[in-house]
N, C-alpha and C positions, 0 to 999 in steps of 0.2 A: 347524440353527443358526438362531436368530431374528435377523433383521436389526435392528440397533440404529440408531435415527435420531438419537440424541444425539451431540453433537460437542464436543470441546475443541480450540480452535485457538490455536496459538502462532505469531506472525508476526514475521518479520524478525529471526531469531536470527543474529547476525553473528559472523564469525571470519575471521582471516587464515590462508589455507592454501596449500599448494604442490601444487596439482593441475593437471593439464593435459597436453597432448601436446608442447607446445613447450618447448625448453630454458629460455626466459625465464620461462614460467609456473612451471616446476618449481624454478628457482633463486630467482627474486625473490618468487614467490608473489603472491597478490592477495586481495582481500576477497570473501567469499561471504555470501549471505543465504539463510536456510532458513526455510520455513514447515512446520509439522507440524500435521496435523489428526488427532486420535484419534477414532475412532468407538467410543464406549463408553457403557454405561448410567450416566447421571448421577443417576438416581432415588435410590439409597442416600445419596449425598452431599447431594442436595437435601432429602430428607426429614429427615435426621439433623442437618444443619448441622455435620457432624463431618469435620474435616480428614483423618482417616485413611481416609475413604471416598472422597476426591477424588484426582484425578491430581496428582502432585507436579510442578508446572510447573518449579520450579527444577532438579529432578533431570533432567527431560527436556532442558531447555536445556543443562545441564552435559554430558550425554552427547552431544548433537549437537556441541557445541563440541569435546569431547574427540575424537570421531571425525574431525572436520574438521581438527584441528590435529595429531593424533598419527599419522594414517595418510596415505598418498599414493595418489591415483587418477589415471589418465590421463583418465578420463571422469567428468563430473558425474553421469551415469547410474549409475555404480558407487558414487559417494559417496551418492547418494539411496538406492540399494539397501541399503548398509551401515546407513544411518540407519534405514530402515524395518525391517530385520531386528532391530536392537537394540530399537527401540520395541516391536515385537510380542513380543520375548522377555522384556523387563523390565517391561512395564506391562500392566494388564488391559484391553487394547483389543481389540475384535473386528476392527478394521481401522485402517489408517493411510494418509493421503495425505501425501506428502513433495514439496515444491517446492524446488529448488535453483537459485539465480540467480548469475550471474557476469558481469562485463564481458568483452567479447571481447578476445582476446589482441592485442598490438600489430600483428602481421602482418596480421590480419584488418581492423583499423582502417585500416591503411595501404592495404590493397587496396581498401577501400570509399571511401576519402577522395575520389577524383575524382568519384564519382557519388552518394554517399549516406553513411549512418551507421547504426550499430547500437548501441543503448543497452546491452542486456544479452541474455543467453541464459538460458532457463529450461527445466528439465525437470520434469515432474510424473509421479510414479508413485503407484499405489494398490495396496496389498497387504492381504490379510486372512488370518485364521487358517484 
């Protein structure tokens, strides 16, 4: 397999989901932010200027939001894995990087409050065919 250097990046795909280990996260839900980077040959689209030769960005976003809002995961690692599997299955990418971000749950914020703060947690996975 030839390593493809071209990339298509989608940043800050947002949705409200009910993921997490704590009952609060599962019941109330929270906002998530996802980046998806597809490693794929962009030469056919670049040479032809033909939309059918390009990645369908809106379809990628729709699928990410669909996974994030219709399924539930205890871990954002599992959410990232589900997104990467879907992207590799549904799009002509050689590989994908998925980043999932969320704010920390209230119990973690309360625990850190006396000595510090945590803005968000992020996982990044990279998968290939």
